[in-house]
SEROVEX-465323 format. One record per residue: y, x, z of N, C-alpha, C in turn. Coordinates in pm, whole numbers. Layout:
BEGIN
ATOM      n_y      n_x      n_z     ca_y     ca_x     ca_z      c_y      c_x      c_z
ATOM        Y        X        Z        Y        X        Z        Y        X        Z
...
***
This chain:
BEGIN
ATOM      n_y      n_x      n_z     ca_y     ca_x     ca_z      c_y      c_x      c_z
ATOM     -112       80       -5        9      -11       10      122       82       -8
ATOM      205       44      -83      333      145     -113      450       97      -13
ATOM      527      170       31      660      121       76      768       93       -2
ATOM      867        6       25      970      -42      -72     1036      102     -131
ATOM     1045      218      -52     1110      312     -104     1056      387     -214
ATOM      928      373     -224      828      418     -321      897      396     -468
ATOM      939      283     -495      989      241     -618     1143      277     -644
ATOM     1195      357     -551     1347      370     -561     1360      484     -658
ATOM     1418      479     -752     1409      601     -865     1563      654     -855
ATOM     1587      758     -805     1733      809     -796     1738      946     -840
ATOM     1867     1002     -871     1893     1124     -943     2003     1195     -832
ATOM     1950     1226     -702     2055     1264     -608     2153     1393     -641
ATOM     2121     1455     -745     2210     1560     -779     2305     1522     -878
ATOM     2294     1404     -932     2384     1343    -1038     2511     1320     -974
ATOM     2629     1311    -1048     2754     1255    -1034     2745     1119    -1018
ATOM     2788     1044     -894     2779      906     -863     2865      842     -979
ATOM     2801      700    -1012     2891      629    -1095     3021      562    -1032
ATOM     3130      584    -1104     3259      554    -1051     3352      506    -1150
ATOM     3454      459    -1109     3563      383    -1199     3632      515    -1276
ATOM     3719      471    -1397     3772      591    -1454     3907      646    -1351
ATOM     3980      545    -1317     4070      581    -1222     4035      612    -1070
ATOM     4094      711    -1011     4073      719     -855     4172      632     -769
ATOM     4268      600     -848     4371      539     -754     4359      376     -766
ATOM     4263      316     -697     4223      187     -697     4255      135     -570
ATOM     4259       -7     -575     4289      -99     -451     4178     -165     -431
ATOM     4059     -135     -494     3929     -227     -454     3912     -250     -308
ATOM     3878     -357     -274     3831     -392     -155     3689     -355      -93
ATOM     3617     -346     -188     3481     -284     -188     3444     -150     -257
ATOM     3367      -77     -219     3349       72     -282     3294       27     -433
ATOM     3362      123     -512     3295      113     -679     3231      227     -680
ATOM     3209      317     -605     3109      428     -640     2970      394     -579
ATOM     2871      436     -679     2752      409     -628     2641      514     -671
ATOM     2544      533     -564     2443      622     -603     2366      604     -752
ATOM     2347      701     -808     2304      688     -960     2154      634     -972
ATOM     2135      538     -902     1973      496     -929     1966      447    -1095
ATOM     1822      429    -1120     1809      406    -1269     1873      276    -1300
ATOM     1879      178    -1210     1948       55    -1236     2105       81    -1267
ATOM     2143      146    -1189     2295      174    -1184     2343      240    -1323
ATOM     2265      331    -1355     2283      410    -1468     2247      331    -1607
ATOM     2150      231    -1603     2132      133    -1704     2251       33    -1718
ATOM     2297       -9    -1603     2410     -104    -1626     2521      -46    -1672
ATOM     2571       77    -1611     2679      151    -1653     2665      202    -1784
ATOM     2545      239    -1840     2526      290    -1968     2568      173    -2067
ATOM     2504       30    -2038     2550      -59    -2126     2700      -87    -2136
ATOM     2754      -85    -2014     2890     -130    -2025     2965      -20    -2108
ATOM     2939      102    -2096     3004      193    -2177     2997      197    -2328
ATOM     2875      156    -2369     2826      120    -2512     2915       19    -2559
ATOM     2943      -82    -2486     2996     -216    -2524     3145     -216    -2508
ATOM     3196     -153    -2398     3343     -158    -2374     3406      -28    -2375
ATOM     3336       88    -2378     3428      223    -2367     3405      267    -2249
ATOM     3384      196    -2133     3397      237    -2009     3313      117    -1907
ATOM     3321      153    -1787     3228       74    -1686     3329      -25    -1623
ATOM     3281     -156    -1639     3378     -266    -1598     3387     -262    -1460
ATOM     3485     -268    -1390     3492     -250    -1255     3439     -384    -1173
ATOM     3453     -498    -1211     3386     -614    -1154     3234     -599    -1166
ATOM     3181     -545    -1275     3035     -501    -1257     3005     -390    -1162
ATOM     3098     -276    -1125     3081     -202    -1025     3083     -239     -867
ATOM     3158     -352     -870     3185     -415     -745     3043     -504     -727
ATOM     3007     -589     -838     2898     -664     -810     2764     -586     -785
ATOM     2757     -465     -826     2633     -374     -825     2589     -364     -675
ATOM     2668     -400     -597     2643     -406     -441     2524     -543     -421
ATOM     2537     -629     -508     2447     -733     -505     2384     -765     -620
ATOM     2249     -709     -638     2173     -708     -783     2155     -853     -817
ATOM     2120     -959     -727     2111    -1090     -790     2220    -1140     -844
ATOM     2335    -1128     -754     2477    -1179     -812     2501    -1112     -946
ATOM     2508     -962     -956     2526     -933    -1083     2435     -962    -1202
ATOM     2312    -1000    -1178     2215    -1048    -1275     2243    -1185    -1336
ATOM     2269    -1260    -1230     2300    -1407    -1257     2438    -1412    -1320
ATOM     2519    -1356    -1280     2662    -1369    -1357     2656    -1301    -1483
ATOM     2579    -1194    -1527     2559    -1130    -1634     2493    -1227    -1741
ATOM     2377    -1299    -1689     2312    -1368    -1783     2400    -1509    -1819
ATOM     2484    -1556    -1745     2565    -1669    -1759     2672    -1620    -1848
ATOM     2732    -1518    -1827     2841    -1470    -1935     2790    -1441    -2059
ATOM     2654    -1402    -2077     2599    -1365    -2221     2577    -1512    -2276
ATOM     2535    -1614    -2213     2530    -1728    -2253     2642    -1807    -2280
ATOM     2758    -1785    -2215     2876    -1832    -2255     2931    -1788    -2385
ATOM     2882    -1659    -2396     2944    -1605    -2557     2898    -1673    -2688
ATOM     2781    -1782    -2647     2733    -1829    -2767     2807    -1962    -2783
ATOM     2873    -2000    -2666     2976    -2149    -2705     3063    -2123    -2808
ATOM     3063    -2197    -2889     3145    -2196    -3042     3215    -2311    -3081
ATOM     3208    -2421    -3015     3264    -2550    -3052     3415    -2519    -3042
ATOM     3463    -2466    -2963     3619    -2444    -2942     3661    -2305    -3012
ATOM     3793    -2315    -3080     3797    -2199    -3144     3841    -2089    -3052
ATOM     3810    -1957    -3057     3815    -1842    -2960     3982    -1834    -2916
ATOM     4074    -1857    -3019     4191    -1820    -2977     4253    -1938    -2877
ATOM     4210    -2061    -2887     4236    -2146    -2781     4194    -2110    -2616
ATOM     4051    -2073    -2647     3986    -2029    -2509     4051    -1913    -2451
ATOM     4094    -1831    -2536     4147    -1709    -2500     4287    -1732    -2423
ATOM     4371    -1804    -2485     4505    -1881    -2446     4477    -1933    -2296
ATOM     4378    -2017    -2293     4363    -2087    -2159     4310    -1980    -2063
ATOM     4232    -1891    -2081     4190    -1787    -1998     4300    -1692    -1955
ATOM     4396    -1668    -2042     4536    -1575    -2014     4597    -1658    -1912
ATOM     4631    -1801    -1956     4718    -1876    -1875     4661    -1885    -1711
ATOM     4523    -1891    -1715     4473    -1895    -1559     4489    -1757    -1469
ATOM     4469    -1641    -1565     4470    -1507    -1507     4613    -1486    -1461
ATOM     4715    -1545    -1546     4866    -1498    -1515     4876    -1597    -1392
ATOM     4827    -1717    -1371     4888    -1827    -1292     4836    -1777    -1151
ATOM     4698    -1714    -1134     4644    -1657    -1018     4701    -1531    -1009
ATOM     4743    -1456    -1082     4795    -1309    -1070     4687    -1188    -1064
ATOM     4595    -1216    -1139     4482    -1141    -1138     4500    -1048    -1261
ATOM     4551     -923    -1216     4591     -803    -1301     4484     -736    -1403
ATOM     4359     -739    -1339     4248     -707    -1387     4214     -792    -1521
ATOM     4228     -931    -1487     4178    -1037    -1589     4282    -1030    -1693
ATOM     4412    -1023    -1666     4511    -1030    -1765     4486     -909    -1874
ATOM     4472     -778    -1814     4465     -677    -1864     4332     -669    -1978
ATOM     4202     -709    -1919     4089     -735    -2001     4096     -834    -2102
ATOM     4189     -952    -2057     4204    -1057    -2142     4285    -1011    -2272
ATOM     4376     -925    -2259     4470     -907    -2342     4364     -835    -2452
ATOM     4298     -732    -2413     4195     -658    -2491     4103     -751    -2550
ATOM     4041     -849    -2504     3943     -931    -2578     4026    -1031    -2677
ATOM     4142    -1064    -2651     4209    -1174    -2719     4256    -1104    -2840
ATOM     4287     -972    -2825     4352     -892    -2942     4236     -860    -3048
ATOM     4115     -841    -3003     4011     -815    -3066     3947     -952    -3118
ATOM     3993    -1050    -3082     3948    -1185    -3144     4067    -1221    -3233
ATOM     4162    -1152    -3266     4257    -1163    -3359     4387    -1273    -3319
ATOM     4393    -1283    -3200     4512    -1364    -3130     4619    -1288    -3153
ATOM     4734    -1366    -3215     4878    -1330    -3231     4933    -1270    -3104
ATOM     4977    -1158    -3089     5023    -1064    -2977     5136    -1145    -2901
ATOM     5229    -1209    -2994     5335    -1290    -2952     5300    -1408    -2839
ATOM     5180    -1447    -2877     5119    -1591    -2780     5072    -1512    -2647
ATOM     5054    -1384    -2642     5013    -1341    -2516     5125    -1294    -2437
ATOM     5239    -1240    -2519     5357    -1190    -2456     5458    -1311    -2395
ATOM     5447    -1411    -2444     5527    -1549    -2408     5476    -1632    -2317
ATOM     5354    -1574    -2252     5281    -1670    -2179     5361    -1734    -2031
ATOM     5463    -1659    -2011     5531    -1679    -1874     5640    -1777    -1935
ATOM     5694    -1812    -2037     5770    -1886    -2090     5723    -1982    -2208
ATOM     5603    -2023    -2200     5533    -2080    -2310     5610    -2195    -2353
ATOM     5665    -2291    -2245     5731    -2400    -2280     5848    -2407    -2367
ATOM     5919    -2285    -2350     6043    -2264    -2459     6021    -2166    -2585
ATOM     5880    -2100    -2552     5878    -2006    -2683     5835    -2102    -2822
ATOM     5875    -2057    -2915     5855    -2123    -3054     5723    -2058    -3133
ATOM     5633    -1992    -3064     5517    -1919    -3119     5376    -2016    -3106
ATOM     5396    -2138    -3023     5270    -2200    -3007     5267    -2320    -3092
ATOM     5156    -2380    -3116     5118    -2513    -3192     5129    -2614    -3082
ATOM     5126    -2729    -3113     5160    -2848    -3023     4996    -2849    -2966
ATOM     4903    -2806    -3027     4757    -2812    -2943     4745    -2691    -2841
ATOM     4811    -2580    -2875     4805    -2462    -2790     4886    -2502    -2668
ATOM     5001    -2572    -2704     5092    -2613    -2565     5006    -2713    -2488
ATOM     4930    -2788    -2530     4864    -2888    -2454     4742    -2818    -2360
ATOM     4689    -2716    -2427     4585    -2639    -2373     4628    -2532    -2259
ATOM     4760    -2492    -2286     4823    -2414    -2180     4861    -2501    -2048
ATOM     4912    -2616    -2099     4953    -2711    -1981     4837    -2757    -1900
ATOM     4702    -2786    -1972     4594    -2819    -1901     4545    -2715    -1828
ATOM     4538    -2575    -1861     4495    -2482    -1778     4558    -2459    -1658
ATOM     4708    -2444    -1687     4795    -2441    -1553     4764    -2561    -1439
ATOM     4743    -2680    -1500     4722    -2800    -1425     4558    -2771    -1345
ATOM     4490    -2725    -1417     4343    -2725    -1354     4328    -2577    -1249
ATOM     4436    -2508    -1275     4416    -2383    -1177     4519    -2412    -1056
ATOM     4625    -2519    -1063     4692    -2558     -954     4569    -2575     -826
ATOM     4617    -2578     -698     4554    -2629     -572     4632    -2727     -519
ATOM     4598    -2856     -512     4486    -2912     -580     4518    -2923     -731
ATOM     4391    -2924     -804     4437    -2960     -950     4533    -3082     -975
ATOM     4633    -3061    -1080     4730    -3127    -1116     4704    -3206    -1265
ATOM     4592    -3205    -1299     4529    -3263    -1427     4573    -3421    -1406
ATOM     4628    -3450    -1533     4655    -3628    -1534     4558    -3671    -1651
ATOM     4581    -3796    -1654     4494    -3885    -1767     4573    -3848    -1908
ATOM     4717    -3841    -1893     4795    -3809    -2001     4753    -3675    -2073
ATOM     4738    -3581    -1996     4705    -3447    -2053     4564    -3453    -2112
ATOM     4475    -3527    -2064     4350    -3501    -2113     4339    -3618    -2233
ATOM     4436    -3730    -2250     4435    -3790    -2357     4482    -3746    -2466
ATOM     4583    -3650    -2469     4660    -3567    -2545     4554    -3482    -2615
ATOM     4477    -3397    -2514     4372    -3323    -2570     4271    -3391    -2648
ATOM     4236    -3501    -2608     4114    -3572    -2694     4191    -3615    -2821
ATOM     4309    -3626    -2850     4376    -3639    -2982     4359    -3538    -3094
ATOM     4314    -3398    -3029     4279    -3298    -3114     4129    -3263    -3100
ATOM     4078    -3280    -2993     3933    -3223    -2974     3838    -3326    -2944
ATOM     3710    -3309    -2991     3597    -3388    -2975     3582    -3383    -2800
ATOM     3472    -3479    -2766     3464    -3483    -2620     3379    -3375    -2589
ATOM     3282    -3313    -2668     3217    -3211    -2652     3301    -3064    -2650
ATOM     3392    -3061    -2740     3487    -2930    -2719     3585    -2952    -2614
ATOM     3622    -3081    -2544     3709    -3089    -2441     3619    -3035    -2326
ATOM     3504    -3065    -2312     3393    -3025    -2180     3400    -2860    -2186
ATOM     3390    -2788    -2324     3365    -2653    -2328     3485    -2586    -2280
ATOM     3604    -2649    -2339     3745    -2572    -2300     3768    -2586    -2132
ATOM     3723    -2714    -2085     3734    -2736    -1946     3624    -2636    -1850
ATOM     3534    -2589    -1909     3447    -2517    -1835     3492    -2364    -1863
ATOM     3546    -2321    -1962     3613    -2204    -1991     3704    -2171    -1890
ATOM     3782    -2284    -1863     3918    -2269    -1759     3868    -2275    -1620
ATOM     3752    -2339    -1592     3680    -2325    -1462     3611    -2182    -1446
ATOM     3573    -2138    -1551     3508    -1995    -1530     3609    -1887    -1514
ATOM     3719    -1908    -1588     3837    -1798    -1574     3873    -1813    -1418
ATOM     3891    -1929    -1375     3940    -1939    -1236     3826    -1865    -1152
ATOM     3695    -1878    -1182     3590    -1800    -1114     3631    -1657    -1118
ATOM     3642    -1605    -1240     3672    -1470    -1250     3789    -1427    -1193
ATOM     3909    -1464    -1209     4018    -1435    -1154     4035    -1441    -1020
ATOM     3978    -1527     -963     4002    -1548     -823     3899    -1434     -739
ATOM     3785    -1420     -801     3672    -1313     -744     3764    -1177     -758
ATOM     3774    -1149     -907     3847     -993     -899     3964     -977     -824
ATOM     4050    -1098     -810     4172    -1075     -721     4143    -1057     -582
ATOM     4038    -1141     -519     3991    -1135     -388     3925     -996     -342
ATOM     3875     -941     -459     3803     -813     -441     3920     -696     -457
ATOM     4040     -714     -478     4131     -601     -506     4099     -559     -629
ATOM     4061     -599     -742     4050     -535     -857     4177     -542     -954
ATOM     4235     -432     -993     4350     -421    -1077     4343     -373    -1197
ATOM     4430     -383    -1292     4420     -339    -1429     4351     -199    -1452
ATOM     4279     -221    -1539     4198      -97    -1576     4220      -16    -1714
ATOM     4346      -71    -1770     4398        3    -1884     4337      -44    -2003
ATOM     4284     -153    -2018     4229     -197    -2167     4341     -222    -2244
ATOM     4450     -276    -2215     4562     -324    -2306     4630     -191    -2397
ATOM     4589      -89    -2331     4634       55    -2400     4535       75    -2540
ATOM     4411        3    -2511     4336       50    -2650     4278      -88    -2685
ATOM     4317     -138    -2767     4287     -266    -2831     4175     -264    -2937
ATOM     4067     -167    -2947     3974     -192    -3044     3839     -171    -2977
ATOM     3756     -252    -3022     3622     -262    -2954     3545     -128    -2994
ATOM     3492      -48    -2908     3432       84    -2938     3312       68    -3031
ATOM     3271      155    -3118     3149      126    -3214     3021      143    -3135
ATOM     2944       61    -3192     2817       38    -3080     2704       90    -3159
***
């Protein structure tokens, strides 16, 4: 009969997996012993994003949470009934409303790679007065802000307006995306994760 430690594969002399910047304000440690699992997760992140995502480093403290969140996020990537630009705008509005600098930074990176007009990201704080948004985009931004308020401030009129542009299925997908971004932004903000520098390079690394 083997002990639990018999299955633990580590490389004690290797450099611990750590975030790119050493000046972080994270409320949980972001450095980990380079176990096989940690190295696999970090390698996947580097191949996909060019660096190790700090929310992943935080979640490495709880493997079940990390795997559950990762599986869910990969399934979310397959949602396709709502145009990506609308979902990107909604998520950006949530991150800005909550004040999650990590999410705003990473969201900029994702949105630009999805082809979103940069002006629509730059005017998020004054979207009601900016002339760069379509009527539907304005409705989406208002809905995202209302859902993010505590308590939520969604009205029947808001939903009716969206249903004039979207099917019921699309409305459900948009609503779930806004809820998911609330989860991401509130989690990352609570854990003290801040901008990781994605806005400085807006091209997806070659895979």
